[in-house]
C-alpha positions in Angstrom: 0.8 41.4 -9.3 -2.4 40.1 -7.6 -3.7 38.8 -10.9 -0.6 37.1 -11.9 -0.5 35.2 -8.8 -3.9 34.1 -9.2 -3.0 32.7 -12.6 0.1 30.9 -10.9 -2.1 29.5 -8.3 -4.3 28.2 -10.9 -2.1 26.7 -13.2 -0.2 24.7 -10.6 -3.8 23.5 -9.3 -4.7 22.2 -13.0 -1.2 20.8 -13.3 -1.5 18.9 -9.6 -4.9 17.4 -10.5 -4.3 16.0 -13.9 -3.5 12.4 -13.1 -3.3 10.5 -10.0 -5.8 10.0 -7.3 -7.5 13.1 -5.9 -9.2 11.5 -2.6 -12.9 12.0 -2.0 -12.9 10.5 1.2 -16.5 10.4 2.9 -18.2 11.0 -0.2 -20.8 8.6 -1.7 -20.5 6.6 -5.1 -24.0 5.8 -6.8 -25.0 2.5 -6.2 -27.6 2.4 -9.3 -25.1 2.8 -11.7 -25.2 -0.3 -14.1 -21.9 -2.5 -15.4 -21.8 -5.5 -17.7 -20.5 -8.4 -15.5 -17.9 -11.2 -17.0 -21.4 -13.4 -17.8 -22.4 -10.6 -20.7 -25.2 -9.6 -17.7 -26.3 -6.3 -16.9 -26.1 -5.3 -13.1 -26.1 -2.7 -10.7 -23.3 -1.6 -8.8 -25.4 -2.3 -5.4 -26.1 -5.8 -6.8 -22.6 -6.2 -7.2 -21.5 -5.1 -3.6 -24.7 -7.1 -2.2 -24.8 -4.9 1.0 -21.1 -6.1 1.8 -18.0 -3.6 2.0 -16.2 -3.8 -1.2 -13.0 -3.4 -2.3 -12.3 -2.0 -5.7 -9.5 -1.8 -8.4 -9.7 0.0 -11.6 -7.8 -1.5 -14.4 -8.0 -2.4 -18.2 -7.6 -5.7 -19.2 -5.2 -5.5 -22.2 -2.7 -3.7 -19.9 0.8 -4.7 -20.2 2.2 -2.0 -17.3 1.0 -2.3 -13.6 -2.5 -3.9 -14.0 -1.1 -7.4 -14.1 1.2 -7.2 -11.4 -1.5 -5.6 -9.3 -4.1 -7.8 -10.0 -1.6 -10.9 -9.4 -0.9 -9.1 -6.1 -4.6 -8.9 -5.2 -4.9 -12.7 -5.6 -2.0 -13.4 -3.7 -3.1 -11.2 -1.3 -6.9 -12.4 -1.2 -5.3 -16.0 -0.4 -4.0 -15.0 3.1 -6.8 -12.6 4.0 -8.1 -13.3 7.2 -11.9 -12.6 6.0 -14.4 -14.8 5.0 -15.2 -13.6 1.3 -18.6 -13.1 0.3 -19.9 -12.6 3.6 -17.2 -10.1 4.9 -16.4 -8.5 1.9 -16.9 -8.1 -1.8 -14.3 -7.3 -4.7 -14.6 -5.6 -7.7 -12.6 -5.0 -10.5 -13.7 -2.6 -12.8 -12.5 -2.0 -16.4 -12.3 1.5 -17.8 -11.1 0.7 -21.3 -13.9 1.7 -24.0 -13.0 -0.7 -26.2 -13.2 -3.7 -24.0 -15.5 -6.2 -24.1 -16.7 -8.6 -21.1 -15.1 -11.6 -22.7 -11.6 -10.2 -21.9 -12.9 -9.5 -17.8 -13.9 -13.0 -18.0 -10.7 -14.5 -19.2 -9.0 -12.2 -16.7 -11.2 -13.0 -14.0 -10.4 -16.9 -14.4 -6.9 -16.8 -14.7 -6.9 -14.7 -11.2 -9.3 -16.8 -9.6 -7.2 -19.9 -10.7 -4.1 -18.3 -9.3 -5.4 -18.1 -5.5 -3.8 -20.7 -3.5 -6.7 -21.9 -1.5 -10.5 -22.8 -1.7 -12.0 -19.1 -2.6 -15.7 -18.5 -3.1 -15.5 -17.3 -6.9 -18.8 -15.1 -6.5 -16.9 -13.0 -4.4 -14.5 -11.3 -7.0 -16.1 -9.9 -10.1 -15.1 -8.3 -13.1 -16.8 -5.9 -14.7 -16.9 -3.1 -17.7 -18.8 -0.2 -18.0 -22.3 0.5 -19.5 -23.2 3.9 -20.5 -20.0 5.4 -19.4 -20.5 4.0 -15.8 -16.6 3.3 -15.4 -15.9 6.8 -16.0 -18.6 8.2 -13.8 -17.3 5.9 -11.3 -13.6 6.8 -11.5 -15.0 10.3 -11.5 -16.5 10.0 -8.2 -13.6 8.3 -6.4 -11.2 10.5 -8.0 -9.4 8.1 -9.9 -8.0 10.2 -13.0 -6.2 8.3 -16.3 -5.2 9.6 -19.9 -5.7 7.3 -23.0 -2.7 7.7 -25.2 -2.4 6.4 -28.6 1.1 5.8 -30.0 2.6 6.6 -33.5 1.9 3.3 -34.4 -1.8 3.1 -33.4 -0.9 1.4 -30.2 -4.0 2.8 -27.3 -2.7 2.9 -23.9 -3.5 4.2 -20.6 -1.9 6.3 -18.0 -3.2 5.4 -14.6 -2.3 4.8 -11.1 -2.6 1.7 -8.9 -4.8 1.8 -6.1 -7.2 -0.1 -4.1 -10.5 1.9 -2.9 -12.5 0.7 -0.1 -16.3 1.5 -0.4 -18.9 0.8 2.8 -22.0 -1.1 2.0 -23.9 2.2 1.4 -21.2 3.5 -1.1 -19.4 5.6 1.1 -15.6 6.1 0.2 -13.7 4.8 3.0 -10.2 4.2 2.2 -7.4 4.4 -0.6 -4.6 1.9 -0.4 -1.7 3.2 -3.2 0.4 1.1 -4.9 0.5 -2.7 -6.7 1.4 -4.8 -3.2 -0.9 -4.9 -0.1 -0.7 -6.2 3.3 -3.3 -8.7 4.2 -3.8 -6.9 7.5 -4.0 -3.4 5.8 -6.6 -4.7 3.5 -8.6 -6.5 6.8 -8.5 -3.4 8.5 -9.7 -1.4 5.7 -12.3 -3.7 4.9 -13.2 -3.7 8.7 -13.3 -0.1 8.8 -15.7 0.1 5.8 -18.1 -2.2 7.2 -18.7 0.1 10.0 -18.6 3.3 7.6 -15.5 4.6 9.1 -13.5 6.8 7.0 -9.7 6.0 7.8 -6.4 8.0 6.6 -4.7 7.1 3.4 -1.5 4.8 4.5 1.8 6.6 3.1 2.9 4.9 0.3 4.3 6.1 -3.4 1.4 6.2 -6.0 2.9 4.3 -9.0 1.6 5.1 -12.6 1.1 2.7 -15.6 3.9 2.9 -18.4 3.3 2.3 -21.9 4.2 -0.8 -23.7 5.8 -0.6 -27.3 4.7 -4.0 -28.7 7.6 -3.2 -31.7 10.6 -2.6 -29.0 9.3 -5.0 -26.7 9.7 -2.8 -23.9 8.2 0.1 -21.4 8.3 3.4 -22.3 8.6 6.1 -19.6 5.7 8.3 -19.5 7.4 11.8 -19.8 4.2 13.5 -18.8 4.6 12.8 -15.2 8.1 14.0 -14.9 6.9 17.1 -16.9 4.2 17.5 -14.4 6.6 17.5 -11.4 9.0 19.7 -13.2 6.0 22.1 -14.1 5.1 22.0 -10.6 8.5 23.1 -9.0 8.9 25.5 -11.3 5.6 27.2 -10.1 6.3 26.7 -6.8 9.5 28.5 -7.2 8.0 31.2 -9.6 5.8 31.7 -6.8 7.9 32.4 -4.4 10.0 34.2 -6.3 6.9 36.8 -7.1 6.4 36.9 -3.2 10.1 38.1 -2.4 10.2 40.3 -5.4 6.7 42.1 -4.3 8.0 42.5 -0.6 11.1 44.2 -2.0 9.3 46.5 -4.1 7.1 47.5 -0.9 10.1 47.8 1.1 11.6 49.8 -1.7 8.6 52.4 -1.9 8.6 52.6 1.6 12.2 53.4 2.3 11.3 56.5 -0.9 8.6 57.8 1.1 10.3 57.9 4.1 13.2 59.7 2.5 10.8 62.3 0.8 9.6 62.7 4.1 12.6 63.5 5.7 13.6 65.8 3.0 10.7 67.8 3.3 11.2 68.3 6.9 14.4 69.5 6.7 
């Protein structure tokens, strides 16, 4: 019975941690990771952050799902943010798709910067791709889990969450802001706390996942794996409770039978 319970708990844990965000608040990311910026230059995370608290988003630039809405909201939010970009903070959008080049990063950056409705110091927001698997390493360090999918038509997509991650100047993970839309005040507070190295709790908000896009049908496809994961988790919880109740009932029955045998023997 104990072995079965352990197996159930292990399966539940694995299922719960497959996709999404597994928060690593207070942990530090390696600042010597190298990336390729929008100019094709090799640059370290430390140089990109430039000793400033930094807001990070992880995306892929061909994403037809939540990446573009998230980046659009970031541009809108940055235009209203009551902090001095490049002085009080930095912004870093990291592409994690293995087959995307820095040209795509540059094109997406140009689009986003041009949409900001005020003068914005362009050097404050960089779009980069990984070098030597650095994007995947960073994603793992911050607990950002994603999954590559390939459709029957050969279309590559990634199932991934939408989140902003705040780093202190030393690279400490101080806060996660889940979802596509963020309030300028929440981001301001998170950046100010990151500047002081203070770790803050995650703001309660639903964690959204990217949908896959079917170019032939011209529609978004819901990723059934997400629902399957929730259903599997609920099944595991129900089964776990059932095992506990069954175990207790068996113990009570055994105790009752032993008591009956004792009474019979005494007579």
